[in-house]
mmCIF file of the C-alpha atoms, coordinates in Angstrom:
data_MODEL
# 
_entry.id   MODEL 
# 
loop_
_atom_site.group_PDB 
_atom_site.id 
_atom_site.type_symbol 
_atom_site.label_atom_id 
_atom_site.label_alt_id 
_atom_site.label_comp_id 
_atom_site.label_asym_id 
_atom_site.label_entity_id 
_atom_site.label_seq_id 
_atom_site.pdbx_PDB_ins_code 
_atom_site.Cartn_x 
_atom_site.Cartn_y 
_atom_site.Cartn_z 
_atom_site.occupancy 
_atom_site.B_iso_or_equiv 
_atom_site.pdbx_formal_charge 
_atom_site.auth_seq_id 
_atom_site.auth_comp_id 
_atom_site.auth_asym_id 
_atom_site.auth_atom_id 
_atom_site.pdbx_PDB_model_num 
ATOM 1   C CA . MET A 1 1   ? -0.215  0.186  0.075   1.00 0.00 ? 1   MET A CA 1 
ATOM 2   C CA . GLY A 1 2   ? 0.832   3.608  -1.088  1.00 0.00 ? 2   GLY A CA 1 
ATOM 3   C CA . ALA A 1 3   ? 1.697   6.319  1.832   1.00 0.00 ? 3   ALA A CA 1 
ATOM 4   C CA . ALA A 1 4   ? -1.536  7.748  1.459   1.00 0.00 ? 4   ALA A CA 1 
ATOM 5   C CA . ASN A 1 5   ? -4.027  6.866  4.285   1.00 0.00 ? 5   ASN A CA 1 
ATOM 6   C CA . ARG A 1 6   ? -7.435  5.059  2.900   1.00 0.00 ? 6   ARG A CA 1 
ATOM 7   C CA . PHE A 1 7   ? -9.505  7.398  4.494   1.00 0.00 ? 7   PHE A CA 1 
ATOM 8   C CA . ASP A 1 8   ? -7.125  10.592 3.848   1.00 0.00 ? 8   ASP A CA 1 
ATOM 9   C CA . ALA A 1 9   ? -8.480  10.372 0.256   1.00 0.00 ? 9   ALA A CA 1 
ATOM 10  C CA . THR A 1 10  ? -11.508 9.496  -1.607  1.00 0.00 ? 10  THR A CA 1 
ATOM 11  C CA . VAL A 1 11  ? -11.314 9.883  -5.631  1.00 0.00 ? 11  VAL A CA 1 
ATOM 12  C CA . LEU A 1 12  ? -14.577 9.170  -7.780  1.00 0.00 ? 12  LEU A CA 1 
ATOM 13  C CA . VAL A 1 13  ? -13.896 7.191  -10.806 1.00 0.00 ? 13  VAL A CA 1 
ATOM 14  C CA . ALA A 1 14  ? -16.697 7.932  -13.449 1.00 0.00 ? 14  ALA A CA 1 
ATOM 15  C CA . ASP A 1 15  ? -16.283 6.174  -16.993 1.00 0.00 ? 15  ASP A CA 1 
ATOM 16  C CA . ASP A 1 16  ? -19.080 4.203  -18.725 1.00 0.00 ? 16  ASP A CA 1 
ATOM 17  C CA . ASP A 1 17  ? -16.303 1.400  -19.582 1.00 0.00 ? 17  ASP A CA 1 
ATOM 18  C CA . GLY A 1 18  ? -16.566 -0.889 -16.794 1.00 0.00 ? 18  GLY A CA 1 
ATOM 19  C CA . VAL A 1 19  ? -13.512 -2.737 -17.366 1.00 0.00 ? 19  VAL A CA 1 
ATOM 20  C CA . LEU A 1 20  ? -11.353 0.375  -17.267 1.00 0.00 ? 20  LEU A CA 1 
ATOM 21  C CA . ARG A 1 21  ? -13.473 1.384  -13.861 1.00 0.00 ? 21  ARG A CA 1 
ATOM 22  C CA . ALA A 1 22  ? -12.256 -2.228 -12.156 1.00 0.00 ? 22  ALA A CA 1 
ATOM 23  C CA . LEU A 1 23  ? -8.472  -1.422 -13.138 1.00 0.00 ? 23  LEU A CA 1 
ATOM 24  C CA . LEU A 1 24  ? -8.507  2.214  -11.964 1.00 0.00 ? 24  LEU A CA 1 
ATOM 25  C CA . ARG A 1 25  ? -9.897  1.192  -8.601  1.00 0.00 ? 25  ARG A CA 1 
ATOM 26  C CA . ASP A 1 26  ? -7.718  -1.554 -8.208  1.00 0.00 ? 26  ASP A CA 1 
ATOM 27  C CA . ILE A 1 27  ? -4.459  0.586  -8.650  1.00 0.00 ? 27  ILE A CA 1 
ATOM 28  C CA . LEU A 1 28  ? -5.733  3.561  -6.541  1.00 0.00 ? 28  LEU A CA 1 
ATOM 29  C CA . GLU A 1 29  ? -6.825  1.306  -3.665  1.00 0.00 ? 29  GLU A CA 1 
ATOM 30  C CA . LYS A 1 30  ? -3.308  -0.581 -3.741  1.00 0.00 ? 30  LYS A CA 1 
ATOM 31  C CA . GLU A 1 31  ? -2.090  3.003  -3.449  1.00 0.00 ? 31  GLU A CA 1 
ATOM 32  C CA . GLY A 1 32  ? -4.294  3.496  -0.288  1.00 0.00 ? 32  GLY A CA 1 
ATOM 33  C CA . TYR A 1 33  ? -6.907  5.665  -1.836  1.00 0.00 ? 33  TYR A CA 1 
ATOM 34  C CA . ALA A 1 34  ? -11.062 4.949  -0.851  1.00 0.00 ? 34  ALA A CA 1 
ATOM 35  C CA . VAL A 1 35  ? -12.649 4.876  -4.400  1.00 0.00 ? 35  VAL A CA 1 
ATOM 36  C CA . LEU A 1 36  ? -16.306 5.793  -5.650  1.00 0.00 ? 36  LEU A CA 1 
ATOM 37  C CA . GLU A 1 37  ? -17.481 4.698  -9.051  1.00 0.00 ? 37  GLU A CA 1 
ATOM 38  C CA . ALA A 1 38  ? -19.943 5.776  -11.487 1.00 0.00 ? 38  ALA A CA 1 
ATOM 39  C CA . GLU A 1 39  ? -20.786 4.450  -14.767 1.00 0.00 ? 39  GLU A CA 1 
ATOM 40  C CA . ASP A 1 40  ? -22.694 7.256  -16.292 1.00 0.00 ? 40  ASP A CA 1 
ATOM 41  C CA . GLY A 1 41  ? -22.957 11.217 -15.924 1.00 0.00 ? 41  GLY A CA 1 
ATOM 42  C CA . ALA A 1 42  ? -26.006 11.099 -13.466 1.00 0.00 ? 42  ALA A CA 1 
ATOM 43  C CA . GLN A 1 43  ? -24.636 8.811  -11.354 1.00 0.00 ? 43  GLN A CA 1 
ATOM 44  C CA . ALA A 1 44  ? -21.150 10.718 -11.247 1.00 0.00 ? 44  ALA A CA 1 
ATOM 45  C CA . VAL A 1 45  ? -23.529 14.060 -9.766  1.00 0.00 ? 45  VAL A CA 1 
ATOM 46  C CA . ASP A 1 46  ? -24.903 11.703 -7.361  1.00 0.00 ? 46  ASP A CA 1 
ATOM 47  C CA . ALA A 1 47  ? -21.611 10.419 -5.926  1.00 0.00 ? 47  ALA A CA 1 
ATOM 48  C CA . PHE A 1 48  ? -20.181 13.490 -5.923  1.00 0.00 ? 48  PHE A CA 1 
ATOM 49  C CA . PHE A 1 49  ? -22.454 15.400 -3.824  1.00 0.00 ? 49  PHE A CA 1 
ATOM 50  C CA . GLY A 1 50  ? -23.481 11.920 -1.799  1.00 0.00 ? 50  GLY A CA 1 
ATOM 51  C CA . THR A 1 51  ? -22.942 11.425 1.988   1.00 0.00 ? 51  THR A CA 1 
ATOM 52  C CA . ARG A 1 52  ? -19.010 10.845 1.042   1.00 0.00 ? 52  ARG A CA 1 
ATOM 53  C CA . PRO A 1 53  ? -16.462 13.887 0.847   1.00 0.00 ? 53  PRO A CA 1 
ATOM 54  C CA . VAL A 1 54  ? -14.371 13.465 -2.308  1.00 0.00 ? 54  VAL A CA 1 
ATOM 55  C CA . ASP A 1 55  ? -11.187 14.707 -2.946  1.00 0.00 ? 55  ASP A CA 1 
ATOM 56  C CA . LEU A 1 56  ? -10.741 14.169 -6.481  1.00 0.00 ? 56  LEU A CA 1 
ATOM 57  C CA . VAL A 1 57  ? -12.711 13.107 -9.622  1.00 0.00 ? 57  VAL A CA 1 
ATOM 58  C CA . VAL A 1 58  ? -11.242 10.859 -12.536 1.00 0.00 ? 58  VAL A CA 1 
ATOM 59  C CA . LEU A 1 59  ? -13.923 12.040 -15.151 1.00 0.00 ? 59  LEU A CA 1 
ATOM 60  C CA . ASP A 1 60  ? -14.179 10.026 -18.564 1.00 0.00 ? 60  ASP A CA 1 
ATOM 61  C CA . VAL A 1 61  ? -15.533 12.948 -21.346 1.00 0.00 ? 61  VAL A CA 1 
ATOM 62  C CA . MET A 1 62  ? -17.810 10.163 -23.293 1.00 0.00 ? 62  MET A CA 1 
ATOM 63  C CA . MET A 1 63  ? -20.601 9.035  -20.843 1.00 0.00 ? 63  MET A CA 1 
ATOM 64  C CA . PRO A 1 64  ? -24.082 8.495  -21.081 1.00 0.00 ? 64  PRO A CA 1 
ATOM 65  C CA . ARG A 1 65  ? -27.196 10.473 -19.583 1.00 0.00 ? 65  ARG A CA 1 
ATOM 66  C CA . MET A 1 66  ? -24.812 13.567 -18.867 1.00 0.00 ? 66  MET A CA 1 
ATOM 67  C CA . ASP A 1 67  ? -21.264 13.695 -20.776 1.00 0.00 ? 67  ASP A CA 1 
ATOM 68  C CA . GLY A 1 68  ? -18.305 14.431 -18.770 1.00 0.00 ? 68  GLY A CA 1 
ATOM 69  C CA . TRP A 1 69  ? -18.468 18.168 -19.886 1.00 0.00 ? 69  TRP A CA 1 
ATOM 70  C CA . ALA A 1 70  ? -21.674 18.761 -18.224 1.00 0.00 ? 70  ALA A CA 1 
ATOM 71  C CA . VAL A 1 71  ? -20.699 16.769 -15.030 1.00 0.00 ? 71  VAL A CA 1 
ATOM 72  C CA . LEU A 1 72  ? -17.635 19.010 -15.055 1.00 0.00 ? 72  LEU A CA 1 
ATOM 73  C CA . GLY A 1 73  ? -19.713 22.046 -14.989 1.00 0.00 ? 73  GLY A CA 1 
ATOM 74  C CA . THR A 1 74  ? -22.422 21.199 -12.471 1.00 0.00 ? 74  THR A CA 1 
ATOM 75  C CA . ILE A 1 75  ? -19.297 20.307 -9.943  1.00 0.00 ? 75  ILE A CA 1 
ATOM 76  C CA . ARG A 1 76  ? -17.534 23.413 -10.907 1.00 0.00 ? 76  ARG A CA 1 
ATOM 77  C CA . GLU A 1 77  ? -20.642 25.557 -9.822  1.00 0.00 ? 77  GLU A CA 1 
ATOM 78  C CA . ARG A 1 78  ? -20.136 24.361 -6.315  1.00 0.00 ? 78  ARG A CA 1 
ATOM 79  C CA . SER A 1 79  ? -16.716 22.899 -5.873  1.00 0.00 ? 79  SER A CA 1 
ATOM 80  C CA . ASP A 1 80  ? -13.476 23.478 -6.934  1.00 0.00 ? 80  ASP A CA 1 
ATOM 81  C CA . VAL A 1 81  ? -11.875 19.767 -6.089  1.00 0.00 ? 81  VAL A CA 1 
ATOM 82  C CA . PRO A 1 82  ? -9.083  18.286 -8.299  1.00 0.00 ? 82  PRO A CA 1 
ATOM 83  C CA . VAL A 1 83  ? -10.449 16.936 -11.443 1.00 0.00 ? 83  VAL A CA 1 
ATOM 84  C CA . LEU A 1 84  ? -8.795  14.739 -14.145 1.00 0.00 ? 84  LEU A CA 1 
ATOM 85  C CA . MET A 1 85  ? -10.408 14.430 -17.248 1.00 0.00 ? 85  MET A CA 1 
ATOM 86  C CA . LEU A 1 86  ? -10.065 11.080 -19.268 1.00 0.00 ? 86  LEU A CA 1 
ATOM 87  C CA . THR A 1 87  ? -10.767 10.993 -23.121 1.00 0.00 ? 87  THR A CA 1 
ATOM 88  C CA . ALA A 1 88  ? -10.430 8.891  -25.873 1.00 0.00 ? 88  ALA A CA 1 
ATOM 89  C CA . LEU A 1 89  ? -10.425 11.605 -28.393 1.00 0.00 ? 89  LEU A CA 1 
ATOM 90  C CA . GLY A 1 90  ? -6.834  12.899 -27.566 1.00 0.00 ? 90  GLY A CA 1 
ATOM 91  C CA . ASP A 1 91  ? -7.148  15.866 -29.923 1.00 0.00 ? 91  ASP A CA 1 
ATOM 92  C CA . GLU A 1 92  ? -5.895  19.346 -28.492 1.00 0.00 ? 92  GLU A CA 1 
ATOM 93  C CA . GLY A 1 93  ? -9.607  20.691 -28.938 1.00 0.00 ? 93  GLY A CA 1 
ATOM 94  C CA . HIS A 1 94  ? -10.811 18.956 -26.531 1.00 0.00 ? 94  HIS A CA 1 
ATOM 95  C CA . GLU A 1 95  ? -7.873  19.164 -24.106 1.00 0.00 ? 95  GLU A CA 1 
ATOM 96  C CA . VAL A 1 96  ? -8.212  23.441 -24.324 1.00 0.00 ? 96  VAL A CA 1 
ATOM 97  C CA . LYS A 1 97  ? -11.930 22.941 -23.598 1.00 0.00 ? 97  LYS A CA 1 
ATOM 98  C CA . GLY A 1 98  ? -11.029 20.775 -20.756 1.00 0.00 ? 98  GLY A CA 1 
ATOM 99  C CA . PHE A 1 99  ? -8.873  23.107 -19.058 1.00 0.00 ? 99  PHE A CA 1 
ATOM 100 C CA . ARG A 1 100 ? -11.515 26.317 -19.640 1.00 0.00 ? 100 ARG A CA 1 
ATOM 101 C CA . THR A 1 101 ? -14.215 24.009 -18.689 1.00 0.00 ? 101 THR A CA 1 
ATOM 102 C CA . GLY A 1 102 ? -12.497 23.512 -15.289 1.00 0.00 ? 102 GLY A CA 1 
ATOM 103 C CA . ALA A 1 103 ? -10.406 21.056 -15.359 1.00 0.00 ? 103 ALA A CA 1 
ATOM 104 C CA . ASP A 1 104 ? -7.012  20.589 -13.667 1.00 0.00 ? 104 ASP A CA 1 
ATOM 105 C CA . ASP A 1 105 ? -5.538  18.052 -15.461 1.00 0.00 ? 105 ASP A CA 1 
ATOM 106 C CA . TYR A 1 106 ? -6.281  15.644 -18.879 1.00 0.00 ? 106 TYR A CA 1 
ATOM 107 C CA . VAL A 1 107 ? -5.062  12.327 -19.763 1.00 0.00 ? 107 VAL A CA 1 
ATOM 108 C CA . ALA A 1 108 ? -5.740  10.604 -23.245 1.00 0.00 ? 108 ALA A CA 1 
ATOM 109 C CA . LYS A 1 109 ? -6.627  6.885  -23.640 1.00 0.00 ? 109 LYS A CA 1 
ATOM 110 C CA . PRO A 1 110 ? -4.973  4.966  -24.349 1.00 0.00 ? 110 PRO A CA 1 
ATOM 111 C CA . PHE A 1 111 ? -2.315  5.675  -20.963 1.00 0.00 ? 111 PHE A CA 1 
ATOM 112 C CA . ARG A 1 112 ? 0.329   4.245  -19.089 1.00 0.00 ? 112 ARG A CA 1 
ATOM 113 C CA . TYR A 1 113 ? -0.909  3.553  -15.678 1.00 0.00 ? 113 TYR A CA 1 
ATOM 114 C CA . ALA A 1 114 ? 2.486   4.765  -13.960 1.00 0.00 ? 114 ALA A CA 1 
ATOM 115 C CA . VAL A 1 115 ? 1.645   8.250  -16.026 1.00 0.00 ? 115 VAL A CA 1 
ATOM 116 C CA . PHE A 1 116 ? -2.156  8.160  -14.697 1.00 0.00 ? 116 PHE A CA 1 
ATOM 117 C CA . LEU A 1 117 ? -0.827  7.605  -11.080 1.00 0.00 ? 117 LEU A CA 1 
ATOM 118 C CA . ALA A 1 118 ? 1.585   10.485 -11.451 1.00 0.00 ? 118 ALA A CA 1 
ATOM 119 C CA . ARG A 1 119 ? -1.305  12.622 -12.335 1.00 0.00 ? 119 ARG A CA 1 
ATOM 120 C CA . VAL A 1 120 ? -3.361  11.493 -9.443  1.00 0.00 ? 120 VAL A CA 1 
ATOM 121 C CA . ARG A 1 121 ? -0.366  12.077 -6.509  1.00 0.00 ? 121 ARG A CA 1 
ATOM 122 C CA . ALA A 1 122 ? 0.173   15.273 -8.053  1.00 0.00 ? 122 ALA A CA 1 
ATOM 123 C CA . LEU A 1 123 ? -3.201  16.746 -8.129  1.00 0.00 ? 123 LEU A CA 1 
ATOM 124 C CA . LEU A 1 124 ? -3.891  15.116 -4.440  1.00 0.00 ? 124 LEU A CA 1 
ATOM 125 C CA . LYS A 1 125 ? -0.536  16.209 -3.183  1.00 0.00 ? 125 LYS A CA 1 
ATOM 126 C CA . PRO A 1 126 ? -1.949  19.943 -2.243  1.00 0.00 ? 126 PRO A CA 1 
ATOM 127 C CA . VAL A 1 127 ? -5.201  18.400 -0.602  1.00 0.00 ? 127 VAL A CA 1 
ATOM 128 C CA . LEU A 1 128 ? -3.322  16.073 1.200   1.00 0.00 ? 128 LEU A CA 1 
ATOM 129 C CA . LYS A 1 129 ? -0.515  18.746 2.558   1.00 0.00 ? 129 LYS A CA 1 
ATOM 130 C CA . ALA A 1 130 ? -3.379  21.308 3.322   1.00 0.00 ? 130 ALA A CA 1 
ATOM 131 C CA . ARG A 1 131 ? -5.153  18.426 5.310   1.00 0.00 ? 131 ARG A CA 1 
ATOM 132 C CA . SER A 1 132 ? -2.057  17.837 7.529   1.00 0.00 ? 132 SER A CA 1 
ATOM 133 C CA . ALA A 1 133 ? -1.548  21.542 8.504   1.00 0.00 ? 133 ALA A CA 1 
ATOM 134 C CA . VAL A 1 134 ? -2.204  22.707 11.623  1.00 0.00 ? 134 VAL A CA 1 
ATOM 135 C CA . THR A 1 135 ? -5.846  23.817 12.130  1.00 0.00 ? 135 THR A CA 1 
ATOM 136 C CA . ALA A 1 136 ? -6.338  26.956 14.533  1.00 0.00 ? 136 ALA A CA 1 
ATOM 137 C CA . SER A 1 137 ? -9.404  28.905 15.050  1.00 0.00 ? 137 SER A CA 1 
ATOM 138 C CA . GLY A 1 138 ? -9.659  31.281 18.164  1.00 0.00 ? 138 GLY A CA 1 
ATOM 139 C CA . ARG A 1 139 ? -8.455  29.642 21.405  1.00 0.00 ? 139 ARG A CA 1 
ATOM 140 C CA . LEU A 1 140 ? -8.574  26.104 19.354  1.00 0.00 ? 140 LEU A CA 1 
ATOM 141 C CA . ARG A 1 141 ? -5.786  24.327 17.875  1.00 0.00 ? 141 ARG A CA 1 
ATOM 142 C CA . LEU A 1 142 ? -5.322  21.018 16.039  1.00 0.00 ? 142 LEU A CA 1 
ATOM 143 C CA . ASP A 1 143 ? -2.294  19.174 15.016  1.00 0.00 ? 143 ASP A CA 1 
ATOM 144 C CA . PRO A 1 144 ? -3.015  16.640 12.316  1.00 0.00 ? 144 PRO A CA 1 
ATOM 145 C CA . GLU A 1 145 ? 0.841   15.350 12.124  1.00 0.00 ? 145 GLU A CA 1 
ATOM 146 C CA . ALA A 1 146 ? 1.434   15.313 15.878  1.00 0.00 ? 146 ALA A CA 1 
ATOM 147 C CA . ARG A 1 147 ? -2.099  14.536 16.403  1.00 0.00 ? 147 ARG A CA 1 
ATOM 148 C CA . THR A 1 148 ? -2.580  17.157 19.227  1.00 0.00 ? 148 THR A CA 1 
ATOM 149 C CA . VAL A 1 149 ? -5.458  19.373 20.321  1.00 0.00 ? 149 VAL A CA 1 
ATOM 150 C CA . THR A 1 150 ? -4.999  21.805 22.760  1.00 0.00 ? 150 THR A CA 1 
ATOM 151 C CA . ALA A 1 151 ? -7.970  24.256 23.718  1.00 0.00 ? 151 ALA A CA 1 
ATOM 152 C CA . ASP A 1 152 ? -7.279  27.586 26.070  1.00 0.00 ? 152 ASP A CA 1 
ATOM 153 C CA . GLY A 1 153 ? -3.580  26.838 25.859  1.00 0.00 ? 153 GLY A CA 1 
ATOM 154 C CA . ARG A 1 154 ? -4.301  23.347 27.807  1.00 0.00 ? 154 ARG A CA 1 
ATOM 155 C CA . PRO A 1 155 ? -3.705  19.738 25.892  1.00 0.00 ? 155 PRO A CA 1 
ATOM 156 C CA . VAL A 1 156 ? -6.882  17.795 25.391  1.00 0.00 ? 156 VAL A CA 1 
ATOM 157 C CA . VAL A 1 157 ? -6.497  13.791 25.088  1.00 0.00 ? 157 VAL A CA 1 
ATOM 158 C CA . LEU A 1 158 ? -8.707  12.410 22.366  1.00 0.00 ? 158 LEU A CA 1 
ATOM 159 C CA . ASP A 1 159 ? -9.785  9.053  21.361  1.00 0.00 ? 159 ASP A CA 1 
ATOM 160 C CA . ALA A 1 160 ? -9.525  8.342  17.684  1.00 0.00 ? 160 ALA A CA 1 
ATOM 161 C CA . LYS A 1 161 ? -12.757 8.915  16.782  1.00 0.00 ? 161 LYS A CA 1 
ATOM 162 C CA . GLU A 1 162 ? -13.222 12.168 18.538  1.00 0.00 ? 162 GLU A CA 1 
ATOM 163 C CA . PHE A 1 163 ? -9.836  13.561 16.892  1.00 0.00 ? 163 PHE A CA 1 
ATOM 164 C CA . ALA A 1 164 ? -11.392 12.743 13.532  1.00 0.00 ? 164 ALA A CA 1 
ATOM 165 C CA . LEU A 1 165 ? -14.290 14.053 14.171  1.00 0.00 ? 165 LEU A CA 1 
ATOM 166 C CA . LEU A 1 166 ? -13.004 17.438 15.829  1.00 0.00 ? 166 LEU A CA 1 
ATOM 167 C CA . ALA A 1 167 ? -10.465 17.910 12.346  1.00 0.00 ? 167 ALA A CA 1 
ATOM 168 C CA . LEU A 1 168 ? -13.241 16.589 9.972   1.00 0.00 ? 168 LEU A CA 1 
ATOM 169 C CA . LEU A 1 169 ? -15.905 19.245 11.319  1.00 0.00 ? 169 LEU A CA 1 
ATOM 170 C CA . MET A 1 170 ? -12.505 22.185 11.711  1.00 0.00 ? 170 MET A CA 1 
ATOM 171 C CA . ARG A 1 171 ? -11.542 21.564 8.029   1.00 0.00 ? 171 ARG A CA 1 
ATOM 172 C CA . SER A 1 172 ? -15.219 22.703 6.761   1.00 0.00 ? 172 SER A CA 1 
ATOM 173 C CA . PRO A 1 173 ? -15.834 25.901 9.206   1.00 0.00 ? 173 PRO A CA 1 
ATOM 174 C CA . GLY A 1 174 ? -19.535 27.234 8.861   1.00 0.00 ? 174 GLY A CA 1 
ATOM 175 C CA . ARG A 1 175 ? -20.213 24.321 6.716   1.00 0.00 ? 175 ARG A CA 1 
ATOM 176 C CA . VAL A 1 176 ? -23.376 21.662 7.977   1.00 0.00 ? 176 VAL A CA 1 
ATOM 177 C CA . LEU A 1 177 ? -22.257 17.910 7.859   1.00 0.00 ? 177 LEU A CA 1 
ATOM 178 C CA . THR A 1 178 ? -25.045 15.523 7.971   1.00 0.00 ? 178 THR A CA 1 
ATOM 179 C CA . ARG A 1 179 ? -24.724 12.304 10.027  1.00 0.00 ? 179 ARG A CA 1 
ATOM 180 C CA . GLU A 1 180 ? -24.782 10.057 7.351   1.00 0.00 ? 180 GLU A CA 1 
ATOM 181 C CA . ARG A 1 181 ? -21.687 12.662 5.948   1.00 0.00 ? 181 ARG A CA 1 
ATOM 182 C CA . ILE A 1 182 ? -19.865 11.942 9.314   1.00 0.00 ? 182 ILE A CA 1 
ATOM 183 C CA . LEU A 1 183 ? -20.401 8.633  9.825   1.00 0.00 ? 183 LEU A CA 1 
ATOM 184 C CA . ASP A 1 184 ? -18.996 7.585  6.065   1.00 0.00 ? 184 ASP A CA 1 
ATOM 185 C CA . ALA A 1 185 ? -15.963 10.053 6.543   1.00 0.00 ? 185 ALA A CA 1 
ATOM 186 C CA . VAL A 1 186 ? -14.772 8.965  10.264  1.00 0.00 ? 186 VAL A CA 1 
ATOM 187 C CA . TRP A 1 187 ? -16.402 5.644  10.813  1.00 0.00 ? 187 TRP A CA 1 
ATOM 188 C CA . GLY A 1 188 ? -16.125 4.184  7.219   1.00 0.00 ? 188 GLY A CA 1 
ATOM 189 C CA . MET A 1 189 ? -18.498 3.516  4.325   1.00 0.00 ? 189 MET A CA 1 
ATOM 190 C CA . ASP A 1 190 ? -18.815 0.006  5.536   1.00 0.00 ? 190 ASP A CA 1 
ATOM 191 C CA . TYR A 1 191 ? -19.989 0.916  9.158   1.00 0.00 ? 191 TYR A CA 1 
ATOM 192 C CA . GLY A 1 192 ? -23.004 -0.709 9.893   1.00 0.00 ? 192 GLY A CA 1 
ATOM 193 C CA . GLY A 1 193 ? -23.955 0.910  13.322  1.00 0.00 ? 193 GLY A CA 1 
ATOM 194 C CA . ASP A 1 194 ? -26.478 3.669  14.592  1.00 0.00 ? 194 ASP A CA 1 
ATOM 195 C CA . ALA A 1 195 ? -25.753 7.523  13.235  1.00 0.00 ? 195 ALA A CA 1 
ATOM 196 C CA . ARG A 1 196 ? -26.828 8.172  16.913  1.00 0.00 ? 196 ARG A CA 1 
ATOM 197 C CA . THR A 1 197 ? -23.160 7.028  18.130  1.00 0.00 ? 197 THR A CA 1 
ATOM 198 C CA . ILE A 1 198 ? -22.001 10.358 16.461  1.00 0.00 ? 198 ILE A CA 1 
ATOM 199 C CA . ASP A 1 199 ? -23.805 12.174 18.842  1.00 0.00 ? 199 ASP A CA 1 
ATOM 200 C CA . THR A 1 200 ? -22.483 10.539 21.732  1.00 0.00 ? 200 THR A CA 1 
ATOM 201 C CA . HIS A 1 201 ? -18.993 11.394 20.608  1.00 0.00 ? 201 HIS A CA 1 
ATOM 202 C CA . VAL A 1 202 ? -20.010 15.058 19.982  1.00 0.00 ? 202 VAL A CA 1 
ATOM 203 C CA . LYS A 1 203 ? -21.515 14.928 23.563  1.00 0.00 ? 203 LYS A CA 1 
ATOM 204 C CA . THR A 1 204 ? -18.054 13.850 24.818  1.00 0.00 ? 204 THR A CA 1 
ATOM 205 C CA . LEU A 1 205 ? -15.948 16.059 22.589  1.00 0.00 ? 205 LEU A CA 1 
ATOM 206 C CA . ARG A 1 206 ? -17.562 18.999 23.831  1.00 0.00 ? 206 ARG A CA 1 
ATOM 207 C CA . ALA A 1 207 ? -17.240 17.911 27.570  1.00 0.00 ? 207 ALA A CA 1 
ATOM 208 C CA . LYS A 1 208 ? -13.269 17.868 26.831  1.00 0.00 ? 208 LYS A CA 1 
ATOM 209 C CA . LEU A 1 209 ? -12.783 20.470 24.902  1.00 0.00 ? 209 LEU A CA 1 
ATOM 210 C CA . GLY A 1 210 ? -14.390 22.681 28.050  1.00 0.00 ? 210 GLY A CA 1 
ATOM 211 C CA . PRO A 1 211 ? -15.908 26.198 26.916  1.00 0.00 ? 211 PRO A CA 1 
ATOM 212 C CA . CYS A 1 212 ? -14.067 25.626 23.106  1.00 0.00 ? 212 CYS A CA 1 
ATOM 213 C CA . GLY A 1 213 ? -16.803 22.672 22.841  1.00 0.00 ? 213 GLY A CA 1 
ATOM 214 C CA . ALA A 1 214 ? -19.146 25.464 22.327  1.00 0.00 ? 214 ALA A CA 1 
ATOM 215 C CA . CYS A 1 215 ? -17.570 25.530 18.543  1.00 0.00 ? 215 CYS A CA 1 
ATOM 216 C CA . VAL A 1 216 ? -19.220 22.159 17.755  1.00 0.00 ? 216 VAL A CA 1 
ATOM 217 C CA . ALA A 1 217 ? -22.752 23.555 17.193  1.00 0.00 ? 217 ALA A CA 1 
ATOM 218 C CA . THR A 1 218 ? -25.834 21.326 16.425  1.00 0.00 ? 218 THR A CA 1 
ATOM 219 C CA . VAL A 1 219 ? -28.278 22.177 13.727  1.00 0.00 ? 219 VAL A CA 1 
ATOM 220 C CA . ARG A 1 220 ? -31.595 20.676 14.375  1.00 0.00 ? 220 ARG A CA 1 
ATOM 221 C CA . GLY A 1 221 ? -32.644 18.088 11.937  1.00 0.00 ? 221 GLY A CA 1 
ATOM 222 C CA . ALA A 1 222 ? -29.153 18.315 9.473   1.00 0.00 ? 222 ALA A CA 1 
ATOM 223 C CA . GLY A 1 223 ? -26.303 17.568 11.708  1.00 0.00 ? 223 GLY A CA 1 
ATOM 224 C CA . TYR A 1 224 ? -23.501 19.500 12.957  1.00 0.00 ? 224 TYR A CA 1 
ATOM 225 C CA . ARG A 1 225 ? -21.536 22.487 11.947  1.00 0.00 ? 225 ARG A CA 1 
ATOM 226 C CA . PHE A 1 226 ? -18.229 24.262 13.597  1.00 0.00 ? 226 PHE A CA 1 
ATOM 227 C CA . GLU A 1 227 ? -18.362 27.574 14.452  1.00 0.00 ? 227 GLU A CA 1 
ATOM 228 C CA . GLU A 1 228 ? -15.312 29.965 14.556  1.00 0.00 ? 228 GLU A CA 1 
ATOM 229 C CA . ALA A 1 229 ? -14.053 29.901 18.315  1.00 0.00 ? 229 ALA A CA 1 
ATOM 230 C CA . GLY A 1 230 ? -13.583 33.004 20.019  1.00 0.00 ? 230 GLY A CA 1 
ATOM 231 C CA . THR A 1 231 ? -10.154 34.689 20.730  1.00 0.00 ? 231 THR A CA 1 
# 
């Protein structure tokens, strides 16, 4: 397995070629990435805006229901997530169109998998670097590399799930995260437990953070949101 942690990056592979999707999934999972699949454009949009956050989209141009350009345009309306375009057309005009539409990189089929992986790693590098950076909000500070948290200058001891939960919320300040999305991101897509376990962890997390715990706000009927901590 590669250096990336399975829960650090999720890649959405959208291509109507089932054989190619399976190959790319195998390659990406061996690198340590979690993989979501879509066999047409409509599925790609549903998967991207689903419960699990997506860090990179590998997007074929020629797909049924919605082509890659339409999918890319829909994604760009609400997100700047890196997008790697795939196409069998391989001409300069389509490459230029991809960049103008908002693609970050472009690979023409057929391609060597070593080249594909190099492009994926390059696009994910700034994503993972930002994720590993120290996050601070007022009196609350979280260091992903050292796996430490301080609140009001005092160290706070969190278990693995509490730490991952706080890190997830702090990376998206002001954004409401549903319980389903939190479950997928922190507990994993295969978790079969009850979503109420999140409420228990939030309650414990708030208690450990003391006054800073108020930054983990409940959004009734929706989920949780991180609100900037006071200074």
